[in-house]
Structures are given as structure tokens and as C-alpha cells.
SEPAKE-358556 format. One line per field, with one value per residue (C-alpha): chain; y negated, z negated, x negated; residue number from 1. Coordinates in steps of 0.001 Angstrom, whole numbers. Layout:
chain	c(A, ...) .
v	c(Y, ...) .
w	c(Z, ...) .
u	c(X, ...) .
resi	c(NUM, ...) .
# end
This chain:
chain	c(A, A, A, A, A, A, A, A, A, A, A, A, A, A, A, A, A, A, A, A, A, A, A, A, A, A, A, A, A, A, A, A, A, A, A, A, A, A, A, A, A, A, A, A, A, A, A, A, A, A, A, A, A, A, A, A, A, A, A, A, A, A, A, A, A, A, A, A, A, A, A, A, A, A, A, A, A, A, A, A, A, A, A, A, A, A, A, A, A, A, A, A, A, A, A, A, A, A, A, A, A, A, A, A, A, A, A, A, A, A, A, A, A, A, A, A, A, A, A, A, A, A, A, A, A, A, A, A, A, A, A, A, A, A, A, A, A, A, A, A, A, A, A, A, A, A) .
v	c(15871, 13028, 10630, 10565, 7091, 6021, 3349, 4126, 999, 844, -1112, -515, -4058, -5181, -2645, 1104, 1911, 3343, 1694, -1597, -1464, 86, -2709, -5400, -3455, -3572, -7481, -7588, -5825, -2407, -164, 2585, 3444, 4933, 3476, 5779, 4783, 7625, 8143, 10221, 11374, 14032, 15607, 15972, 19592, 19764, 21016, 19518, 21944, 18695, 19410, 16367, 15515, 13199, 11733, 8850, 7481, 4320, 2170, 2521, 6098, 6103, 4065, 6614, 9728, 8203, 7156, 10592, 11750, 9711, 10366, 13930, 13684, 14662, 13436, 10355, 10439, 8342, 6847, 3260, 1538, -2140, -4327, -6191, -5228, -3512, 196, 1216, 3757, 4332, 7394, 6472, 9134, 8743, 9965, 6823, 3219, 3984, 5569, 4865, 6607, 4893, 7252, 5691, 8169, 7551, 5030, 4481, 1154, 1433, -125, 359, 3267, 4622, 4355, 2813, -885, -1610, -5355, -5173, -3090, -5491, -8774, -6697, -4921, -5837, -9475, -9517, -7599, -9659, -12908, -11742, -10711, -7476, -7588, -4633, -3332, -1192, -506, 2429, 2241, 5940, 7475, 11026, 12588, 15703) .
w	c(-4665, -3266, -3774, -2888, -2913, -2428, -2681, -3343, -2743, -2987, 264, -36, -908, 2487, 4549, 4314, 7722, 7636, 11473, 10297, 7899, 10411, 13005, 10323, 9720, 13516, 13222, 10524, 11926, 11780, 15154, 15370, 18128, 17079, 18009, 21259, 21901, 20584, 18490, 15274, 14056, 12373, 15596, 15242, 13500, 11352, 8834, 6493, 8014, 8121, 11962, 12722, 16766, 18454, 21777, 23801, 22985, 23661, 20498, 21633, 21961, 18559, 16697, 18605, 16612, 13177, 13312, 14639, 11736, 8845, 10474, 9964, 6312, 8151, 6311, 8342, 8985, 11470, 10845, 11592, 11778, 11500, 14018, 14422, 13266, 10339, 10787, 8244, 7846, 6797, 6558, 6259, 4503, 3299, 3675, 2866, 2590, -1796, -1734, 1040, 336, 1936, 2213, 1874, 3152, 6835, 6837, 3252, 1600, -1110, -3257, -4329, -6738, -4006, -5458, -3861, -3363, -3668, -3853, 136, 437, -1685, 233, 3941, 3320, -128, 493, 4119, 3310, 516, 3074, 5895, 4038, 2870, -1063, -2638, -6162, -7178, -6233, -7773, -6549, -7379, -6958, -7727, -8071, -7234) .
u	c(-35285, -33205, -31361, -27076, -25557, -21714, -19482, -15363, -13331, -9661, -8231, -4397, -3432, -5330, -3498, -2094, -3724, -7472, -8083, -7807, -10260, -12657, -11562, -12164, -15593, -16677, -16088, -18379, -21422, -20640, -20519, -19098, -21763, -24985, -28503, -27999, -24372, -22448, -19823, -20195, -16760, -14508, -12302, -8764, -7195, -10732, -8993, -11808, -14000, -16414, -17261, -18891, -18573, -20944, -19776, -19295, -15634, -14168, -12866, -9088, -9670, -11374, -8447, -6104, -7593, -7851, -4389, -3741, -5511, -4083, -766, -1118, -2841, -6120, -9628, -10876, -14634, -16410, -20460, -21089, -23858, -25185, -25673, -29377, -32881, -32508, -30911, -28618, -25217, -22228, -20068, -16815, -14453, -10557, -7161, -6012, -6949, -6638, -9609, -12429, -15467, -18912, -21803, -24772, -27422, -27529, -30437, -30291, -31183, -33637, -35606, -39401, -38858, -36731, -33252, -30703, -30013, -26679, -27313, -27836, -24550, -22834, -23859, -23440, -20405, -18298, -18676, -17851, -15123, -13699, -14251, -12359, -9272, -9974, -8180, -10166, -8451, -11035, -14967, -16979, -20367, -22478, -26226, -26883, -30383, -31163) .
resi	c(1, 2, 3, 4, 5, 6, 7, 8, 9, 10, 11, 12, 13, 14, 15, 16, 17, 18, 19, 20, 21, 22, 23, 24, 25, 26, 27, 28, 29, 30, 31, 32, 33, 34, 35, 36, 37, 38, 39, 40, 41, 42, 43, 44, 45, 46, 47, 48, 49, 50, 51, 52, 53, 54, 55, 56, 57, 58, 59, 60, 61, 62, 63, 64, 65, 66, 67, 68, 69, 70, 71, 72, 73, 74, 75, 76, 77, 78, 79, 80, 81, 82, 83, 84, 85, 86, 87, 88, 89, 90, 91, 92, 93, 94, 95, 96, 97, 98, 99, 100, 101, 102, 103, 104, 105, 106, 107, 108, 109, 110, 111, 112, 113, 114, 115, 116, 117, 118, 119, 120, 121, 122, 123, 124, 125, 126, 127, 128, 129, 130, 131, 132, 133, 134, 135, 136, 137, 138, 139, 140, 141, 142, 143, 144, 145, 146) .
# end
């Protein structure tokens, strides 16, 4: 049995561009490169197959992919990794800033009973976003065990 956890945000009051949300997270200790220096993302014209790609991309190329996918109403997917001594990751999935899902299963922070440590994510994602101008009009934490 395992846990799956996520946070769903509505950030449309901050920007209608998902790339703006990703760029803000990159300023707040979340990097688009995994711990081996590669970007993990859903490519253009993935057609909801969720065939994640892992390759070296410049930040500009990644932003162009995100903008192109949003313009074409495709689901944007990118894994972000926490900078510093603590390993943590977020799987960002969104087709608009009205509903951005942050999957918490990459190096998920957990409490001693194995449940998700949502306070860690609140301190390292939500508060920094709000402190840096990201208006979050709705916030929802979820955890599933199965």
C-alpha cells in the first residue's frame, strides 16, 4: 500500500500563463532540472498519453514548450525539484492557471506514520508563492492511500 498526495491551486488572479507560475517557482527554490541535470516534461502533441520525456533543455526552450502547449490547449506537465540539501519534487500538471495540480510523490515529504507532511509543502510552496505575488484564490490538499 502507498500514499499519493497532491495540492490543487487556482492562480488565475496571478497570471493566465502557466509559464509565469513555473518561472516564479524557479525563483523560489524549485528547479526544472532533476538531480542529474535533466528536464522531465510532457512533450508537445503528447495527446494526453503522458509519455514523459527526460532530456537536457534550456530554460528558454522549456518555457517555449509550455507556452506552445497552453496555446494549443494541451496538458502541461513538468517535474520540479527542490534546490538545496533536501530532496523533494513536484509534478506540475495543468492546462490553465485556473487549476494547477502539484503531485507530491517525487521524494514525498512524510511524517513518521508515512502520511504526507503537508506543512512542509505549505512552508516551501504555498507561503513563498503568496509572499511573491502569486494570488491563490483556491487551495486544496489531497491524500489517497491504496
